[in-house]
One Martini backbone bead per residue (centre of mass of N, CA, C, O) as a GRO file, in nm:
protein
  146
    1PRO     BB    1  -0.933   1.023   0.060
    2MET     BB    2  -0.689   0.889   0.251
    3LEU     BB    3  -0.733   0.614   0.074
    4PRO     BB    4  -0.705   0.506  -0.212
    5MET     BB    5  -0.833   0.248  -0.385
    6LYS     BB    6  -0.566   0.146  -0.501
    7ALA     BB    7  -0.430   0.114  -0.219
    8ARG     BB    8  -0.635  -0.075  -0.094
    9TYR     BB    9  -0.593  -0.304  -0.301
   10ALA     BB   10  -0.291  -0.342  -0.258
   11VAL     BB   11  -0.306  -0.425   0.038
   12LYS     BB   12  -0.494  -0.668   0.003
   13ALA     BB   13  -0.312  -0.824  -0.193
   14LEU     BB   14  -0.055  -0.840  -0.016
   15VAL     BB   15  -0.189  -0.985   0.223
   16HIS     BB   16  -0.278  -1.231   0.068
   17ILE     BB   17   0.009  -1.319  -0.011
   18ALA     BB   18   0.124  -1.334   0.276
   19ARG     BB   19  -0.090  -1.551   0.376
   20ALA     BB   20   0.040  -1.739   0.128
   21GLY     BB   21   0.360  -1.726   0.188
   22GLY     BB   22   0.423  -1.512  -0.069
   23GLY     BB   23   0.353  -1.725  -0.270
   24PRO     BB   24   0.193  -1.789  -0.538
   25CYS     BB   25  -0.066  -1.579  -0.695
   26LEU     BB   26  -0.355  -1.537  -0.850
   27ALA     BB   27  -0.542  -1.285  -0.964
   28ALA     BB   28  -0.820  -1.429  -0.957
   29GLU     BB   29  -0.802  -1.516  -0.659
   30ILE     BB   30  -0.771  -1.238  -0.533
   31ALA     BB   31  -1.021  -1.101  -0.654
   32GLY     BB   32  -1.228  -1.294  -0.525
   33ALA     BB   33  -1.142  -1.278  -0.220
   34GLU     BB   34  -1.131  -0.931  -0.228
   35GLN     BB   35  -1.329  -0.785  -0.419
   36ILE     BB   36  -1.174  -0.730  -0.706
   37PRO     BB   37  -1.133  -0.609  -0.995
   38ARG     BB   38  -0.939  -0.773  -1.213
   39LYS     BB   39  -0.825  -0.558  -1.407
   40TYR     BB   40  -0.740  -0.361  -1.186
   41LEU     BB   41  -0.558  -0.553  -1.032
   42GLU     BB   42  -0.356  -0.615  -1.257
   43SER     BB   43  -0.246  -0.322  -1.271
   44ILE     BB   44  -0.145  -0.318  -0.978
   45LEU     BB   45   0.047  -0.563  -0.992
   46VAL     BB   46   0.230  -0.440  -1.206
   47GLU     BB   47   0.318  -0.198  -1.037
   48LEU     BB   48   0.441  -0.366  -0.803
   49ARG     BB   49   0.648  -0.494  -0.988
   50ASN     BB   50   0.782  -0.230  -1.101
   51GLN     BB   51   0.851  -0.146  -0.781
   52GLY     BB   52   0.972  -0.424  -0.639
   53LEU     BB   53   0.749  -0.622  -0.476
   54LEU     BB   54   0.701  -0.814  -0.725
   55SER     BB   55   0.654  -1.119  -0.882
   56ALA     BB   56   0.622  -1.283  -1.212
   57ARG     BB   57   0.460  -1.593  -1.320
   58ARG     BB   58   0.407  -1.808  -1.565
   59GLY     BB   59   0.208  -2.064  -1.548
   60ARG     BB   60   0.266  -2.330  -1.384
   61GLY     BB   61   0.296  -2.213  -1.060
   62GLY     BB   62   0.215  -1.931  -1.085
   63GLY     BB   63   0.241  -1.576  -1.019
   64TYR     BB   64   0.234  -1.379  -0.737
   65ALA     BB   65   0.524  -1.250  -0.552
   66LEU     BB   66   0.724  -1.180  -0.313
   67LEU     BB   67   1.052  -1.039  -0.304
   68ARG     BB   68   1.010  -1.011   0.002
   69PRO     BB   69   0.966  -1.032   0.306
   70ALA     BB   70   0.695  -0.922   0.488
   71ALA     BB   71   0.891  -0.807   0.725
   72GLU     BB   72   1.033  -0.595   0.488
   73ILE     BB   73   0.744  -0.461   0.437
   74VAL     BB   74   0.605  -0.155   0.420
   75LEU     BB   75   0.312   0.007   0.370
   76GLY     BB   76   0.416   0.276   0.257
   77GLU     BB   77   0.554   0.151   0.011
   78ALA     BB   78   0.299   0.036  -0.121
   79ILE     BB   79   0.133   0.298  -0.141
   80ARG     BB   80   0.343   0.465  -0.305
   81ALA     BB   81   0.362   0.273  -0.556
   82VAL     BB   82   0.042   0.360  -0.642
   83SER     BB   83   0.006   0.685  -0.512
   84GLY     BB   84   0.241   0.812  -0.393
   85PRO     BB   85   0.238   1.054  -0.200
   86LEU     BB   86   0.114   1.107   0.146
   87ALA     BB   87   0.073   1.392   0.156
   88PRO     BB   88  -0.188   1.628   0.198
   89VAL     BB   89   0.043   1.837   0.128
   90SER     BB   90   0.311   1.947  -0.060
   91CYS     BB   91   0.467   2.098   0.188
   92LEU     BB   92   0.510   1.790   0.335
   93SER     BB   93   0.677   1.662   0.123
   94LYS     BB   94   0.968   1.472   0.066
   95THR     BB   95   0.933   1.383  -0.256
   96ALA     BB   96   0.704   1.642  -0.345
   97TYR     BB   97   0.787   1.922  -0.296
   98GLN     BB   98   0.562   2.214  -0.265
   99ARG     BB   99   0.466   2.517  -0.279
  100CYS     BB  100   0.205   2.694  -0.226
  101ASP     BB  101   0.049   2.930  -0.414
  102ASP     BB  102  -0.089   3.091  -0.145
  103CYS     BB  103   0.176   3.145   0.002
  104VAL     BB  104   0.314   3.342   0.277
  105ASP     BB  105   0.361   3.140   0.553
  106GLU     BB  106   0.470   2.837   0.612
  107ALA     BB  107   0.542   2.828   0.923
  108GLY     BB  108   0.240   2.985   0.989
  109CYS     BB  109   0.050   2.773   0.878
  110ALA     BB  110  -0.239   2.634   0.980
  111VAL     BB  111  -0.272   2.392   0.791
  112ARG     BB  112   0.015   2.279   0.817
  113LEU     BB  113   0.019   2.245   1.129
  114LEU     BB  114  -0.210   2.042   1.137
  115LEU     BB  115  -0.116   1.829   0.911
  116GLN     BB  116   0.155   1.753   1.037
  117GLN     BB  117   0.038   1.570   1.260
  118VAL     BB  118  -0.123   1.378   1.086
  119HIS     BB  119   0.114   1.285   0.907
  120ALA     BB  120   0.299   1.177   1.131
  121ALA     BB  121   0.102   0.957   1.226
  122GLN     BB  122   0.073   0.809   0.959
  123LEU     BB  123   0.377   0.736   0.923
  124ARG     BB  124   0.413   0.571   1.180
  125ILE     BB  125   0.223   0.350   1.079
  126VAL     BB  126   0.303   0.282   0.771
  127ASP     BB  127   0.630   0.276   0.848
  128GLY     BB  128   0.568   0.069   1.119
  129THR     BB  129   0.424  -0.144   0.923
  130THR     BB  130   0.406  -0.460   0.829
  131LEU     BB  131   0.286  -0.705   0.637
  132ALA     BB  132   0.306  -0.923   0.855
  133GLU     BB  133   0.148  -0.776   1.076
  134LEU     BB  134  -0.116  -0.737   0.919
  135ALA     BB  135  -0.163  -1.034   0.847
  136ALA     BB  136  -0.190  -1.126   1.144
  137ARG     BB  137  -0.437  -0.948   1.211
  138VAL     BB  138  -0.623  -1.068   0.998
  139GLU     BB  139  -0.608  -1.360   1.096
  140GLU     BB  140  -0.742  -1.308   1.377
  141HIS     BB  141  -1.024  -1.189   1.220
  142ALA     BB  142  -1.086  -1.424   1.062
  143LEU     BB  143  -1.287  -1.631   0.924
  144PRO     BB  144  -1.366  -1.935   0.925
  145SER     BB  145  -1.347  -2.193   0.736
  146SER     BB  146  -1.596  -2.409   0.576
   0.00000   0.00000   0.00000
């Protein structure tokens, strides 16, 4: 899949927190609202905290909160935090570059030339869209509360 399940859940959780004014939000509340298995979500939230995107506070009034304003967090950052490099092939990765084992001519590789355009378009979107922008788009399409 283009976007692993872990990254999909991370984006949903971060958008939920952003829509709640940046948090704090309880893991159980996010899991219920976003239909994410709670134990899996908790491990993702811990990863996002370890990567410097969220803070976590225990006790009354606690929960997970954004460490920076949603307008300063780009989606690519969040996706990489839980899924690693975004490149479809390692020879296109800026952070985890590795020449393909069967490579004869990297510059003239048909697969690389095709995926280079796909990857560039993907990066323009995920690194050009903030959490605040996506949260606003979700808000526009959200069903009214009953």
